[in-house]
N, C-alpha and C positions, 0 to 999 in steps of 0.2 A: 504494500500500500504506500510505503514511503517513496518508492521509485515513481509511482503514479503521481503523487503530489509534486514531486520535484519536476517531473516532466511537464505537468500542467502549469506549474509556475514558470518554467522556462518558456513554454509555448505562449503564455500570456505576455511575458516580457518581450519575446521576439515579435509578436504582433504589435505590441505597443511601440516598439522601436521602429518597426516598418511604417506604422501610421505617423509617427513623429517625423520620420524621414520624408514622407509625402508632404507633410505640413511645411517642412523646411524647403522642399523643392518649390512649393507654391509661393512661399515668402520670397525666396531668391528670384524666382521667375518674375513675380509681380514687382519686385524692387528694381531689377536690372533690365530685363528685356524690353518692357514698354518704353523706357527712357532711351536705351541705346539703339534699339533696332525698330522702334515703332511697332512692336508686336502687341497683340491684345492681352489683357489680363486673363488669368485662368482661375478656375474654381478648384476646390480641394479635390474633387473627383477627377478632374483633368490632370492635376498634379500626381495623383495616385496612379492614373493610367500611364503617364510619362515615366514614372518610376518603374512600373512593372515592365513597360516596353524596353527601357534601358537595361533592366535586369535580364530580360530574355535575349536581347541583342548582344550585350557586352559581358554577360556573366557578372562576376564581381561578388563582393562581400564574402570572400572565401577565407578571410582571416589569415594574414601572414602569407609568406611566400614559401610554398613547399617545392617550388620548381628547382630542379637541379640541372646542371648542364648535362648534355647527353652522356658524357663519359665520366661523370662523378660516380665512383663505385659505392655500392651499398655495403653494409657490414657483411652480408652473405657473400657478396662477390669477393670481398677482401679475404674472407675465410677460404673461399674456393680457390683463389689465386695463390694463397700461402702454400698450399700443398702441391703446386704445379712446378714443373721444370721450366727453365727459361724458354724453351721452344714451345711448350704448351701454353705458357703465359702470353707469348707473342701471338700465337694462333687465336687464343681467346680474345685478346685485345682487338685483333683485326676483324674477327666476326662481330664483336660488339660495335666496333666503329662502322662496319658496313650496314648493320641494322639501324644504327643511329643516323647515318648519312642519308639513308633512304627515307626515313621518317621525318627528320628535322633539318637536314642539310648541314650537319656539323662538320667542322674541320677536325682532322686527326690531331690530338694533343701532342705537344712536344714533351717527351719524357725527361729531357734535360732541364726544362723550366721549373 
């Protein structure tokens, strides 16, 4: 039951933050855009729709950056590479680079750097 209460509390806070963010979008829009670009004023529901649209188009609110470069090894990869010979390690690095290059267009890292 305690987990349910915690989840409900989190959900209420998350919704309140989202609604507050929509209010902030409305305030900023109505403060800046009519003056700068001769745009119309918007209502709260329009600001909420803009916020949802931006969330859908651009993602966001993920909290921190979990992104790594393509070739940053994880702890599992480091453990796996620790037991490899130099030849196996180079083969592994090349395979990892080829997968990374195809997906993200990364450059091969310089081992001397």
